[in-house]
C-alpha positions as CSV (number, residue, x, y, z in Angstrom):
1,M,183.4,136.1,185.8
2,M,183.4,133.9,182.4
3,D,182.3,131.2,184.5
4,E,180.3,132.5,186.6
5,V,178.1,133.9,183.8
6,F,178.3,130.9,182.0
7,T,177.5,128.8,185.3
8,E,174.2,130.9,186.0
9,F,173.3,131.0,182.1
10,N,173.6,127.6,181.9
11,R,171.7,126.6,185.5
12,R,168.4,128.9,183.8
13,L,168.7,128.1,179.7
14,S,170.1,124.5,179.4
15,N,166.7,123.0,179.6
16,I,165.8,125.3,176.6
17,G,169.1,124.2,174.6
18,Q,172.9,124.0,174.3
19,V,174.3,127.1,176.4
20,V,177.3,128.6,175.0
21,I,178.5,132.3,175.5
22,A,180.2,133.6,172.0
23,G,181.8,136.6,170.3
24,G,183.8,139.4,172.0
25,A,183.8,139.0,175.5
26,V,185.4,135.1,174.9
27,R,187.9,137.1,172.8
28,D,189.0,139.5,175.8
29,W,189.0,137.1,177.7
30,L,191.5,135.4,175.9
31,M,192.7,138.5,175.4
32,G,193.3,139.0,179.2
33,R,190.8,142.3,178.8
34,E,187.8,142.6,181.2
35,P,184.9,141.6,178.5
36,K,181.9,145.0,178.7
37,D,179.4,142.5,177.4
38,Y,178.3,138.3,177.3
39,D,176.0,137.3,174.4
40,V,174.8,133.8,175.8
41,F,173.3,131.6,173.2
42,V,171.0,129.3,173.4
43,L,171.6,127.0,170.3
44,G,168.3,125.6,168.2
45,A,166.1,127.6,170.4
46,P,162.8,128.3,169.5
47,D,161.9,132.2,169.3
48,E,159.5,132.1,171.9
49,P,159.8,134.9,175.0
50,E,157.2,133.3,177.1
51,L,159.8,129.9,177.7
52,F,163.0,132.9,178.1
53,E,161.3,134.9,180.4
54,Q,159.7,132.5,182.9
55,V,163.7,131.0,183.4
56,L,164.9,134.4,183.4
57,A,162.5,135.9,186.1
58,G,164.3,137.6,188.5
59,L,167.1,139.3,186.5
60,E,167.3,143.0,186.4
61,P,166.5,144.0,182.4
62,V,168.1,146.3,181.0
63,T,165.8,148.8,178.2
64,M,167.7,151.3,177.8
65,L,171.1,150.0,175.7
66,D,170.7,149.7,171.8
67,F,172.4,146.3,171.3
68,H,171.0,146.1,167.6
69,K,173.2,143.3,166.5
70,S,171.9,140.9,168.1
71,E,168.5,140.8,166.2
72,P,166.6,139.1,165.5
73,F,167.6,136.3,168.5
74,L,167.5,139.2,171.2
75,Q,165.3,137.7,174.4
76,G,166.4,139.9,176.8
77,T,169.0,142.1,178.1
78,F,169.9,141.9,181.6
79,R,172.5,143.1,184.3
80,F,174.0,140.0,186.1
81,G,176.4,142.1,188.9
82,E,178.0,145.0,186.8
83,R,178.1,143.5,183.4
84,I,175.9,143.3,180.8
85,V,174.3,139.8,179.3
86,Q,172.5,139.5,176.4
87,V,170.4,136.5,176.2
88,M,169.6,134.9,172.2
89,A,167.4,132.0,171.0
90,T,169.4,130.9,168.0
91,P,168.6,128.6,164.8
92,H,172.1,127.5,164.7
93,T,172.1,123.9,166.4
94,S,176.3,123.9,166.7
95,V,179.2,125.6,168.0
96,D,180.6,126.1,164.1
97,A,177.3,127.0,162.8
98,L,177.2,129.7,165.4
99,L,180.3,131.1,164.4
100,D,179.9,130.8,161.0
101,S,176.5,133.1,161.2
102,F,179.4,136.4,162.7
103,D,179.9,139.2,160.9
104,W,183.9,139.9,161.6
105,N,187.0,137.9,162.0
106,V,187.8,139.5,165.7
107,C,184.1,137.7,166.5
108,R,184.5,133.8,166.1
109,F,185.1,133.1,169.5
110,A,183.0,130.8,171.8
111,Y,182.5,129.0,174.9
112,D,180.6,126.2,176.3
113,G,181.5,126.0,179.9
114,S,184.7,123.6,179.2
115,T,185.9,124.5,175.9
116,V,186.9,127.2,173.8
117,T,186.2,127.6,169.8
118,D,187.9,130.3,168.2
119,A,187.4,130.8,164.2
120,C,190.2,132.9,164.5
121,P,193.7,132.9,166.6
122,V,193.3,135.6,168.7
123,E,197.3,136.3,168.3
124,S,195.8,137.5,164.7
125,I,194.1,140.4,166.3
126,R,196.8,143.2,167.4
127,A,197.8,146.2,165.3
128,G,198.6,146.4,161.6
129,E,197.0,143.1,161.0
130,R,194.2,143.2,158.1
131,L,190.1,143.2,159.7
132,R,188.1,140.4,158.1
133,L,184.5,141.0,156.8
134,H,183.8,136.9,157.0
135,R,179.7,137.4,156.6
136,V,177.4,140.7,156.1
137,T,174.9,139.7,158.9
138,F,173.0,143.2,159.1
139,P,174.8,145.8,156.8
140,V,174.8,148.7,159.1
141,S,175.4,147.0,162.2
142,T,178.4,145.4,160.3
143,L,179.6,148.3,159.2
144,R,179.3,150.8,162.0
145,R,181.3,147.1,164.2
146,G,184.1,147.3,161.5
147,F,185.1,150.7,161.9
148,R,184.5,150.0,166.2
149,F,187.3,147.0,165.8
150,S,189.5,148.5,163.7
151,E,189.4,151.4,166.3
152,R,189.7,149.4,169.1
153,F,192.5,146.7,167.9
154,S,194.2,149.6,166.0
155,M,193.8,146.5,163.1
156,R,193.0,147.7,159.0
157,L,189.9,148.1,157.7
158,E,189.7,147.3,153.9
159,Y,188.4,149.6,151.7
160,T,187.1,146.6,149.6
161,D,185.1,145.2,152.8
162,I,183.8,148.9,153.1
163,R,182.3,149.5,149.6
164,R,180.7,145.6,150.0
165,L,178.8,147.2,153.3
166,C,177.6,150.0,151.5
167,E,176.2,148.1,148.8
168,A,174.5,146.0,150.6
169,I,173.0,148.7,152.8
170,A,171.9,150.3,149.1
171,T,170.2,147.1,148.1
172,T,168.3,146.4,151.4
173,K,165.4,148.4,153.8
174,E,167.9,148.4,157.0
175,A,169.2,152.0,154.6
176,A,165.5,152.8,154.8
């Protein structure tokens, strides 16, 4: 399914920028798990919704889901077969820069149709290992995702990371 998603969205979006699938879908695919959704990023793409509307016409939009983690880059969420695909226009111009912007180590994976880039060895995602906070992105979302990843992979969520995120929440508009 990874190749099918990549092929379809690359066909539609490659005239806008470099297309990569990044995040948990690539991790799950590498781990032999079925991804629950696919995050398709268009590197270096302008935030121009009308540009995306035209090339994504004909796909079934999904509007009843709360995928807050991708703000402000989200251009649309679509059903592709039985899967959900989110399309993001990102100002990052390289796969490495995109992965560097991700919050948790367990998300830092990308696939460009031929190459997998991993900023975290998939072998390190296992029970008892420390879940590593790479960057605070959207503090509330990052904290929520940290708890979910900790539970899903039986990894340790460190108190220092929880505290750092709570402090970030308390000092941002996101807390309001």
